[in-house]
C-alpha positions in Angstrom: 34.9 -11.3 -3.9 32.5 -13.0 -3.1 28.3 -11.4 -3.9 25.9 -11.7 -1.3 22.2 -12.1 -3.2 19.7 -9.3 -1.8 18.6 -11.6 0.6 21.4 -12.2 2.6 22.1 -8.2 2.5 18.6 -6.6 3.0 18.3 -8.1 7.0 21.7 -7.0 8.1 20.4 -3.9 6.5 16.9 -4.2 8.3 18.7 -4.6 11.2 20.3 -1.6 11.2 17.6 0.9 9.9 14.3 -1.1 12.5 16.4 1.6 14.8 16.3 4.8 12.7 12.8 7.0 12.2 10.7 7.4 9.4 12.3 10.0 8.1 15.8 8.2 8.8 14.5 5.0 6.6 13.8 7.6 3.3 16.5 9.0 3.5 18.0 6.1 3.9 16.0 5.0 0.4 16.8 8.5 -1.4 20.0 8.4 -1.1 20.7 4.5 -2.1 18.5 4.3 -5.1 17.7 7.7 -6.3 15.5 7.9 -9.1 15.3 3.6 -9.2 13.0 4.3 -6.2 8.4 4.6 -6.2 6.3 5.0 -3.7 2.8 3.2 -3.7 0.0 4.8 -2.0 -3.3 3.6 -1.4 -4.4 7.0 -0.1 -4.9 5.2 3.5 -3.7 6.6 6.9 -0.3 6.0 6.8 0.3 6.5 3.2 -0.8 9.9 3.7 1.7 10.2 6.1 4.4 8.9 4.6 3.0 11.8 1.5 3.5 14.0 3.7 6.9 12.9 4.3 8.2 12.9 1.5 7.0 15.9 -0.1 9.1 17.7 2.9 11.9 16.0 2.4 12.3 15.3 -1.6 11.1 17.1 -4.3 10.5 15.1 -7.2 9.5 11.3 -5.9 7.5 8.9 -8.3 3.9 8.6 -6.2 1.7 6.3 -7.9 -1.6 5.1 -6.9 -4.2 2.5 -8.3 -7.3 2.8 -9.7 -9.0 -0.5 -9.5 -12.2 1.0 -11.3 -14.6 0.4 -8.0 -13.1 2.7 -5.6 -14.8 5.3 -2.8 -15.6 8.6 -4.4 -14.3 10.0 -0.6 -11.1 7.9 -2.0 -11.0 10.0 -5.3 -11.9 13.1 -3.5 -8.9 12.2 -2.0 -6.8 11.8 -4.5 -7.3 15.1 -5.5 -6.9 17.4 -1.9 -3.5 15.7 -1.9 -2.7 16.8 -4.6 -3.6 20.6 -4.2 -2.2 20.3 -1.0 1.7 18.8 -1.0 2.1 20.6 -4.8 2.7 17.3 -6.2 1.4 14.8 -9.4 -0.1 11.1 -7.7 0.7 8.8 -11.1 -2.5 6.7 -11.8 -2.4 2.6 -12.9 -5.9 1.4 -14.1 -7.1 -2.2 -15.2 -5.7 -3.6 -18.4 -9.5 -2.5 -20.3 -9.6 -6.0 -22.4 -8.5 -8.1 -19.5 -11.2 -6.5 -17.3 -14.2 -6.8 -20.2 -13.4 -10.1 -20.6 -13.0 -11.1 -16.7 -16.7 -8.6 -16.1 -18.1 -10.3 -19.6 -16.9 -14.5 -18.2 -17.9 -14.1 -14.3 -20.1 -11.6 -13.9 -19.9 -8.5 -12.6 -18.9 -9.1 -8.6 -17.5 -12.8 -9.2 -15.1 -11.8 -6.2 -18.2 -13.2 -4.2 -18.6 -16.6 -5.2 -14.7 -17.6 -3.7 -10.9 -16.9 -3.1 -9.9 -18.0 -6.2 -12.6 -15.7 -8.0 -11.7 -12.7 -6.0 -7.9 -13.7 -5.9 -8.4 -13.6 -9.8 -10.6 -10.1 -9.4 -7.2 -8.7 -7.6 -4.9 -10.2 -10.3 -6.3 -8.2 -13.2 -7.5 -4.7 -11.3 -4.3 -4.5 -9.1 -1.5 -6.9 -9.2 -1.2 -6.5 -13.4 -1.5 -2.6 -12.9 1.8 -3.0 -10.3 3.8 -4.8 -12.2 3.7 -2.0 -15.4 3.7 1.0 -11.8 6.8 -0.8 -10.2 8.7 -1.3 -14.3 12.4 0.1 -14.1 12.5 0.3 -10.6 14.8 -1.4 -8.0 13.1 -0.4 -5.2 8.9 0.2 -3.5 8.1 2.1 -0.6 4.8 0.9 1.1 2.7 1.9 3.7 3.0 -1.3 5.9 2.6 -2.3 9.6 3.0 -4.6 12.0 0.0 -4.4 13.6 -2.2 -4.3 11.0 -2.5 -8.1 10.3 -2.1 -11.5 11.3 0.0 -12.5 7.9 2.2 -8.8 8.6 3.6 -9.7 12.0 7.2 -11.0 10.6 6.8 -7.3 8.7 10.6 -5.3 9.4 11.7 -2.2 7.8 13.5 -3.5 4.5 12.8 -6.6 3.0 13.4 -7.7 0.2 10.8 -8.5 -2.4 10.6 -11.9 -4.1 8.0 -12.0 -6.5 8.8 -8.4 -7.8 12.4 -8.8 -7.7 12.8 -5.0 -5.7 13.7 -4.1 -2.4 10.7 -3.5 0.0 10.6 0.1 2.5 8.6 -0.3 5.0 8.9 3.0 7.2 6.5 3.1 9.7 6.6 -1.2 10.2 6.5 -0.6 13.8 3.9 2.1 14.1 1.5 1.8 15.9 -2.6 2.9 15.4 -2.6 5.5 17.9 1.0 6.8 16.5 -0.5 7.3 13.3 -3.6 9.5 13.9 -1.4 11.2 16.4 1.0 12.4 13.9 -2.1 12.7 11.4 -4.0 15.4 14.0 -1.2 16.6 14.9 0.2 17.6 11.3 -3.2 18.2 9.7 -2.8 15.8 7.4 -5.3 14.8 4.7 -7.0 11.2 5.5 -10.4 9.9 4.6 -13.8 10.4 5.3 -14.5 7.4 5.7 -11.7 6.3 8.9 -13.8 8.4 11.0 -17.2 5.9 9.6 -15.8 2.5 11.0 -13.5 2.0 8.2 -10.4 1.2 9.2 -8.7 -0.4 6.1 -10.0 1.2 2.8 -10.3 -0.3 -0.5 -12.3 -1.0 -3.1 -16.4 -0.1 -1.9 -17.8 -3.6 -2.9 -15.2 -5.3 -1.2 -14.9 -3.1 2.1 -17.2 -2.2 5.0 -16.8 -0.9 8.7 -16.0 -2.7 11.5 -17.4 -2.5 14.3 -16.5 -3.3 17.9 -14.5 -5.9 19.0 -12.9 -5.9 15.5 -9.6 -5.4 13.5 -8.7 -4.1 10.8 -8.5 -6.7 8.6 -12.0 -7.5 9.6 -13.4 -5.1 7.1 -11.9 -6.3 4.0 -13.4 -9.6 2.1 -15.6 -10.2 5.1 -16.8 -13.1 3.4 -13.6 -15.2 4.0 -11.0 -16.8 6.7 -9.0 -14.4 8.0 -5.6 -16.2 6.9 -6.7 -15.8 3.3 -7.3 -11.5 3.7 -4.4 -10.3 1.2 -4.8 -9.5 -2.2 -1.8 -10.5 -3.4 0.3 -7.1 -4.0 2.3 -7.7 -0.4 3.0 -11.5 0.6 
């Protein structure tokens, strides 16, 4: 019997699921991975849609978010609002306190403005390490990534093999356009971050996020002092 690696099998699965609706992709994910499946939400517009769908389809799927320690108050409020609306618990993963203290005391509280290297180091402590703890013991994770979010995501598919974490990554909204996202949110009265109405298209840490102006792209509001091709924190490759 020939064994096929995930790198070989997942493109075949993706080719089929790329023709499916978000609900169908989520249904496939739950049936395939069961309790080894987890959903990572950043509390963004796309993730709020997925939370809405998951809450209506499944009763016990794990949902988590990363609290970097520097999020907007609006984001913290949305976490509570979402839990109350959908009667669910969002697991919170925080940075390791000792590593965080060491980084800040060695490199400064705003080290991320110094260089891309320092910014990625900060993301590593505040995001990557907590993410790996969150994904421990799972076989697949659901994300709210979309193709048109940035130039680095143009090759996105409904299902991918996450080499970095050794897991299957599922992107149910991979081909949704901006208008689809907001039409769905309005139609279903889904709670969303009020910062979106103030020009914040992509919301992360308060120190690394700003509203975008006319003609600017979604990712122009994140790490605006860096070159476009470097604008990923490491959570997604």
